[in-house]
N, C-alpha and C positions, 0 to 999 in steps of 0.2 A: 397316788393310785396309778395304775397302769392299764391302758386300753379299756377292756370291758369291765373293769372293776366298778365303774360307775353304775353298772346294772345291779349291783349287789349292795344293798344298804348295810348289811352286817359288816362289811369291810370298813365302811365309813364309821359305823358305830364303834368298832374297835379303836379306830383312830381317835374318835371323840372321847372315849373312855380314858385314853391316855393324855388328854388335855390339848389336843391339836387345836390351834386357834384359826386356821384357815386351811384349805385343801389345795393341792396341786395335782392335776392329772395330766399324764402324757400319753397321747394316743397315736397309733399308727392307723390312719384312716385312708391310706392310699388305695386299698383294695375296694373301698366303697365307690371310688371315682366320683362322678357328679350325680349321684342318686339321692333320693329323699332320706336315705339312711343317715346321712350327715346331720340333717335336721333332727332326726329321731334321737341320735346320740346326744345332740345338744339339749334336747328336751330332758333326757335322763340326767344330765349334769345339772340342769336347772332344778329338777326335783330334789336332787341331793342337797343343793344349796338351801332350798326352802325347808326341807326336813330337818336339817341340822343348823339352820340359821348361821351359815358360814359363807365367806367369800370363797369362790373356787376360780382358780386360774387354770384354764385348759390350754395345753399346747398340742398342736397336731403337725403332721408333716405336710398335709395338703388340704386339710379340712377346715374346720372353724376354730381358729385360735382366738380365745376371748377371756374376759374376766366377767364373772357373774356375781352379783351381790346376794346377800342373804334372803332377798325376796324374789329371787329368780330372774332379775332383770339383767340384761347384758349391758354392762357399763363401758366396755371397750372391746373392739372386735377388729380382726384383720379380714380382708377379703380372702376367699378361697383361692388356693393355688398361687399365692403371692408370698415370696420370701421377704419378710419384713421383720422388724422388731416391734413387739407390742408394748406400748407404754401405758401404764395405768396404776391406780392405787388399790392395794388390798389391805383391809384393816383387820386387826386381830379381834376376834369375838370370843368371849369366855362363857357366855350363858349357854345353858343346855336346854333343849326343848323336851317336851313330853315324849316325842318320838325317839329322840336320842337316848333317853333314859330307859324307856319301856318297850321300844320297838313296836312290833305289831300286836302288843297286848290288847289294845282297844279294839282293833279289827278282829282279832281272834275271839274276844268276848262277844262282839256283835254277832259273829258267825255262830257261836255256841247258842246264844239266845234265839236266833232265827231257826237253828236246827231243832232246838227244844220246842219251839212253837209249831213247826211243821210236823214233828212227831206227835205232839199232843192233838193236833187237828186230824191227823191220819187215824189215830186211835179212836177218836170220837165218831168217825165215819164208818167204822167197821160195823156191819150189821150183827145184831145179837140174835143168836139162834135160840129159840125157846121150844121146849117140848110141849106138845099138845095134850 
């Protein structure tokens, strides 16, 4: 995956459908400089690792180069703005999660049920006009 691809789970779902056993993302984070956006980007990468239960190796030009395990934990990391080589292990994972198979199906279902509930409550509150 490249740069902002980590924001879109559908891209990773496509990779997962093709049998990818771990993910690698390459990011140009230079324009973020030393802002909190670097940590937010890292949070998105961790969520992708958890959603798909895959290791993710993230490389950056000046941000946070790291390896994240399938539970979202950083197992190896380089300091920001240091030109180094990151060493660590990335293991292949073949299992598929509910999320990787069905995506936002569960969330969409919950939203539909909630919407149905709100509509039914709204209809019950409508005053009935009766003729005298």
